[in-house]
C-alpha positions as CSV (number, residue, x, y, z in Angstrom):
1,X,-25.5,2.8,-11.0
2,X,-24.6,-0.4,-9.2
3,X,-24.9,-1.8,-5.7
4,X,-21.6,-1.9,-4.2
5,X,-20.5,-3.7,-1.0
6,X,-17.4,-2.2,0.6
7,X,-15.7,-4.2,3.4
8,X,-12.8,-2.5,5.4
9,X,-13.3,1.3,6.0
10,X,-9.8,2.2,7.5
11,X,-7.7,5.0,6.4
12,X,-7.5,3.9,2.9
13,X,-10.9,2.2,2.6
14,X,-13.0,5.0,4.0
15,X,-11.9,7.5,1.2
16,X,-12.4,4.8,-1.5
17,X,-16.0,3.9,-0.5
18,X,-16.7,7.6,-0.1
19,X,-15.6,8.1,-3.9
20,X,-17.9,5.3,-5.0
21,X,-20.8,6.8,-3.2
22,X,-20.0,10.4,-4.6
23,X,-20.2,8.8,-8.0
24,X,-23.8,7.6,-7.4
25,X,-23.3,4.0,-6.5
26,X,-25.4,2.5,-3.7
27,X,-22.7,1.6,-1.3
28,X,-23.4,-0.7,1.5
29,X,-20.3,-0.5,3.8
30,X,-19.1,-2.6,6.8
31,X,-16.4,-2.5,9.2
32,X,-15.9,-3.8,12.6
33,X,-15.2,-0.2,14.1
34,X,-18.4,1.9,14.7
35,X,-16.5,5.1,14.3
36,X,-15.6,3.9,10.6
37,X,-19.1,3.0,9.9
38,X,-20.3,6.7,11.1
39,X,-17.8,8.2,8.8
40,X,-19.0,6.1,5.8
41,X,-22.5,7.2,6.8
42,X,-21.6,10.8,6.5
43,X,-19.9,10.3,3.2
44,X,-23.0,8.9,1.7
45,X,-22.6,5.2,2.3
46,X,-25.2,3.0,3.9
47,X,-23.8,1.1,7.0
48,X,-24.5,-2.7,7.1
49,X,-24.8,-4.8,10.0
50,X,-22.4,-7.4,8.8
51,X,-20.3,-8.5,5.8
52,X,-22.9,-10.8,4.9
53,X,-25.6,-8.2,5.1
54,X,-23.5,-6.0,2.9
55,X,-22.7,-8.4,0.1
56,X,-26.1,-9.7,-0.4
57,X,-27.6,-8.5,-3.8
58,X,-24.4,-6.9,-4.5
59,X,-23.3,-6.2,-8.1
60,X,-19.8,-5.5,-6.9
61,X,-17.7,-6.1,-3.9
62,X,-14.5,-4.3,-2.8
63,X,-12.3,-5.4,0.3
64,X,-9.7,-3.5,1.9
65,X,-8.3,-5.7,4.6
66,X,-5.3,-5.8,6.8
67,X,-3.5,-9.0,5.9
68,X,-3.8,-12.3,3.9
69,X,-5.5,-14.3,6.7
70,X,-8.3,-11.7,6.9
71,X,-8.8,-11.8,3.2
72,X,-9.0,-15.6,3.2
73,X,-11.5,-15.4,6.2
74,X,-13.8,-12.8,4.9
75,X,-14.0,-14.5,1.4
76,X,-14.3,-18.0,2.4
77,X,-16.8,-17.4,5.3
78,X,-18.7,-14.2,4.4
79,X,-18.6,-13.5,0.7
80,X,-18.4,-16.9,-1.2
81,X,-22.0,-18.0,-1.4
82,X,-23.3,-14.9,0.2
83,X,-22.8,-12.6,-2.8
84,X,-24.6,-13.2,-5.9
85,X,-22.6,-15.2,-8.4
86,X,-22.8,-12.4,-10.9
87,X,-20.9,-10.0,-8.6
88,X,-17.4,-8.9,-9.5
89,X,-15.1,-9.3,-6.6
90,X,-12.1,-6.9,-6.1
91,X,-9.7,-7.4,-3.3
92,X,-7.6,-4.1,-2.9
93,X,-5.8,-5.2,0.3
94,X,-2.0,-5.6,0.1
95,X,-1.2,-9.3,0.9
96,X,1.1,-12.0,-0.2
97,X,1.1,-13.4,-3.6
98,X,0.2,-16.9,-2.8
99,X,-3.0,-16.3,-0.8
100,X,-4.0,-13.8,-3.5
101,X,-3.8,-16.7,-6.1
102,X,-5.6,-19.0,-3.6
103,X,-8.5,-17.0,-2.9
104,X,-9.0,-16.1,-6.7
105,X,-8.6,-19.7,-7.5
106,X,-11.4,-20.5,-4.9
107,X,-13.6,-17.6,-6.3
108,X,-13.3,-19.0,-10.0
109,X,-14.0,-22.5,-8.7
110,X,-17.4,-21.1,-7.2
111,X,-18.3,-19.2,-10.4
112,X,-17.1,-15.7,-9.4
113,X,-15.1,-13.2,-11.4
114,X,-12.4,-11.9,-9.1
115,X,-9.2,-9.7,-9.2
116,X,-6.6,-8.7,-6.8
117,X,-6.0,-4.9,-7.0
118,X,-3.9,-3.4,-4.6
119,X,-3.1,0.4,-4.6
120,X,-0.3,3.0,-4.5
121,X,-0.8,6.6,-3.6
122,X,-1.6,6.8,0.3
123,X,-4.4,8.3,2.2
124,X,-4.4,11.6,0.4
125,X,-5.0,9.8,-2.9
126,X,-7.5,7.3,-1.6
127,X,-9.6,10.5,-0.6
128,X,-9.1,12.4,-3.9
129,X,-9.8,9.4,-6.1
130,X,-6.2,9.6,-7.6
131,X,-4.9,6.1,-6.5
132,X,-2.9,3.7,-8.9
133,X,-4.4,0.2,-9.1
134,X,-2.3,-2.7,-10.0
135,X,-4.7,-5.4,-11.1
136,X,-4.3,-9.1,-11.4
137,X,-6.9,-11.6,-12.9
138,X,-8.4,-12.6,-16.2
139,X,-9.1,-10.1,-19.0
140,X,-12.8,-10.5,-18.4
141,X,-12.6,-10.0,-14.7
142,X,-10.4,-6.8,-15.2
143,X,-12.9,-5.5,-17.7
144,X,-15.6,-5.8,-15.2
145,X,-13.6,-4.3,-12.4
146,X,-12.1,-1.4,-14.2
147,X,-15.2,0.9,-14.1
148,X,-15.4,0.8,-10.3
149,X,-11.6,1.1,-9.9
150,X,-11.7,3.9,-12.2
151,X,-13.8,6.1,-9.9
152,X,-11.1,5.4,-7.2
153,X,-7.9,6.0,-9.2
154,X,-6.1,7.9,-11.8
155,X,-4.5,4.9,-13.3
156,X,-5.8,1.3,-13.4
157,X,-3.3,-1.0,-15.0
158,X,-3.9,-4.9,-15.7
159,X,-0.6,-6.3,-14.6
160,X,-1.4,-10.1,-15.7
161,X,-3.1,-13.2,-14.2
162,X,-4.2,-13.7,-10.6
163,X,-1.6,-12.5,-8.0
164,X,0.1,-10.3,-10.4
165,X,-1.4,-7.0,-8.9
166,X,0.3,-8.1,-5.5
167,X,3.4,-9.0,-7.2
168,X,3.5,-5.5,-8.7
169,X,2.7,-3.7,-5.5
170,X,5.4,-5.4,-3.4
171,X,8.1,-5.1,-6.1
172,X,7.2,-1.4,-6.4
173,X,7.5,-0.8,-2.6
174,X,10.6,-2.7,-2.2
175,X,12.1,-0.3,-4.9
176,X,10.4,2.7,-2.9
177,X,11.7,1.3,0.5
178,X,15.3,0.9,-0.7
179,X,15.4,4.2,-2.7
180,X,13.9,6.3,0.3
181,X,16.7,4.9,2.5
182,X,19.4,5.8,-0.2
183,X,17.8,9.2,-0.6
184,X,17.8,9.9,3.1
185,X,21.6,8.9,3.7
186,X,22.5,10.9,0.6
187,X,21.0,14.1,2.1
188,X,22.7,13.4,5.5
189,X,26.1,13.0,3.9
190,X,25.5,16.1,1.8
191,X,24.8,18.1,4.8
192,X,27.7,16.8,6.7
193,X,30.0,17.7,3.7
194,X,28.7,21.3,4.0
195,X,26.2,21.3,1.2
196,X,22.9,23.3,1.8
197,X,20.0,20.8,1.3
198,X,18.1,23.1,-0.9
199,X,21.0,23.5,-3.1
200,X,21.6,19.7,-3.2
201,X,18.1,19.1,-4.0
202,X,18.2,21.8,-6.8
203,X,21.2,20.1,-8.2
204,X,20.4,16.3,-7.9
205,X,16.7,16.4,-8.8
206,X,18.0,17.8,-12.3
207,X,20.9,15.1,-12.5
208,X,21.3,11.4,-12.7
209,X,20.5,10.8,-9.0
210,X,17.1,12.2,-9.2
211,X,14.3,9.8,-8.0
212,X,10.5,10.0,-6.7
213,X,11.7,9.9,-3.0
214,X,13.7,12.9,-3.6
215,X,11.7,15.0,-6.2
216,X,8.1,14.2,-4.9
217,X,8.5,13.0,-1.4
218,X,11.7,14.7,0.0
219,X,12.6,13.5,3.6
220,X,14.0,17.0,4.4
221,X,11.6,19.6,5.8
222,X,11.5,22.6,3.7
223,X,13.0,21.2,0.6
224,X,10.9,20.6,-2.5
225,X,7.1,20.0,-2.6
226,X,5.3,19.7,0.7
227,X,5.7,16.4,2.3
228,X,5.1,14.6,5.6
229,X,8.7,15.8,6.5
230,X,7.1,19.2,6.7
231,X,4.5,18.1,9.3
232,X,7.0,16.4,11.6
233,X,6.7,13.1,9.4
234,X,2.8,12.7,10.5
235,X,0.5,11.5,7.9
236,X,1.5,9.8,4.6
237,X,2.6,6.1,4.4
238,X,3.4,4.7,7.9
239,X,6.8,3.1,8.4
240,X,5.0,0.0,9.9
241,X,3.2,-0.5,6.5
242,X,6.4,0.0,4.6
243,X,7.8,-2.7,6.9
244,X,4.8,-4.9,6.1
245,X,5.3,-4.5,2.3
246,X,9.1,-5.2,2.6
247,X,8.5,-8.4,4.5
248,X,6.0,-9.4,1.9
249,X,8.5,-8.8,-0.9
250,X,11.2,-10.8,1.2
251,X,8.7,-13.7,1.4
252,X,8.1,-13.6,-2.2
253,X,11.8,-13.5,-2.9
254,X,12.5,-16.6,-1.0
255,X,9.6,-18.4,-2.5
256,X,11.2,-18.0,-6.2
257,X,15.0,-18.2,-4.8
258,X,15.5,-14.5,-6.0
259,X,18.6,-12.6,-4.6
260,X,17.5,-9.2,-3.3
261,X,20.2,-7.8,-1.0
262,X,19.1,-4.1,-1.0
263,X,15.5,-5.3,-0.3
264,X,16.8,-7.5,2.6
265,X,18.9,-4.5,4.1
266,X,15.8,-2.2,3.7
267,X,13.7,-4.7,5.7
268,X,16.3,-4.8,8.4
269,X,16.7,-1.1,8.7
270,X,12.8,-0.6,8.7
271,X,12.7,-3.2,11.4
272,X,15.1,-1.4,13.5
273,X,13.2,1.9,12.9
274,X,9.8,0.8,13.4
275,X,10.1,-1.8,16.1
276,X,13.1,-0.9,18.0
277,X,13.1,2.9,17.8
278,X,9.3,3.4,17.9
279,X,8.9,4.9,14.5
280,X,6.2,2.6,13.1
281,X,3.4,5.4,13.3
282,X,5.6,8.0,11.7
283,X,5.8,8.4,7.8
284,X,8.5,5.9,6.2
285,X,10.6,8.9,5.2
286,X,11.2,9.6,9.0
287,X,13.8,6.9,8.9
288,X,16.1,9.8,8.1
289,X,16.1,10.4,11.9
290,X,17.7,7.1,12.4
291,X,20.3,7.4,9.7
292,X,21.4,10.9,10.9
293,X,23.5,9.4,13.8
294,X,20.5,8.6,16.2
295,X,21.5,4.7,15.5
296,X,24.7,5.5,17.7
297,X,22.5,5.4,20.8
298,X,22.1,1.6,20.3
299,X,25.5,1.1,19.1
300,X,26.7,-0.1,15.6
301,X,24.2,-0.2,12.8
302,X,22.8,-3.4,11.6
303,X,25.2,-5.5,9.6
304,X,24.7,-5.7,5.7
305,X,23.1,-8.5,4.2
306,X,25.2,-11.6,3.1
307,X,27.4,-10.8,0.2
308,X,27.5,-7.1,0.6
309,X,30.5,-5.4,2.2
310,X,30.2,-1.8,3.3
311,X,33.0,0.8,3.2
312,X,35.4,-1.3,1.0
C-alpha cells in the first residue's frame, strides 16, 4: 500500500479519500475546513496540518479543488518541490483546459508525472467508488495513476494527452446540460398536451427520444428510477456546478472558434435559473421549475443564441 496525499475534501473529495483509505492506503488528507478534516479522520484518513505536510514523502498526490486558480496555486506553491519527484500527481478538479495543460507542463518540467483526471458521477458515486474518470496525460503517467483511480471509480478512461480529460469532461457536461433542458421542456409540453408523465416516460424511454437525462435521471417526481426530483431536487449535481461546467465549455469553444448554439443557450438558461431565480443549490434537473411557466414572472424567456430562431 502507498502513502497518498489527498488535498480537497469537499462533497466529492471526502468520499474519494475515504475509498482510498478503505482500500488500505495511508491517506494524508488536508482541507481548509476543520469539519471536512474531522470527517476524513473518521473515514480512516490521517489529517495533515497543511498541504506541504500532506505531500511530504507521498507516493501519490490527488487534488480535488474548486477552480483553475486554486489548482495552479496549490501545485506551484505547495506541491512542486515539496512532494517527492517520484510521486504521481493526479488533479481530479474540473477546470479549464488551458490551465490543466499549463500545470501539467510545469510538472513535467520539474520532473513529475501528472494527469488531469476530472470525474463524472456525483456525490453518491464518489462515496460508492463508482465514478468515471476521464484522464489526460502521457501513457506512462496514466499507467501510474490508474491503480489509484481504479479504487475510486468504475471506469478509468485515457482520453489523450495533457488536458484531454478536462476536454472530455466539459464536452460531456455541455451535452448533459443541453439534453436535460430538452428533457424538461418535453415533459412540460407532454403534460400540457394531456399526456400522463409516467405514460410518456414509458413510451419515450423506449423510443428514439430516449436519453440519460430521461431514463436514468428523470426530472419529474415519481417517474422512472429515484432521482433528486423525488427529494424536492436536493442532492445530486448542483445547478451552480452545471453552470460552472457550461461556462468552461463556452470558454473552450471560443478558444477554438467552435460554434455551439445549444451549449450557449443552455448556459443562458442555467445562468437565469441559478443566479436570478435562486436555484444554484438545487439539483440541475430542477430547471424544469423554471421551464414550467415560472419564467413568466420575470417576463419573456431569454432570447435564443445568434443564428437560432425559435417557433418558426
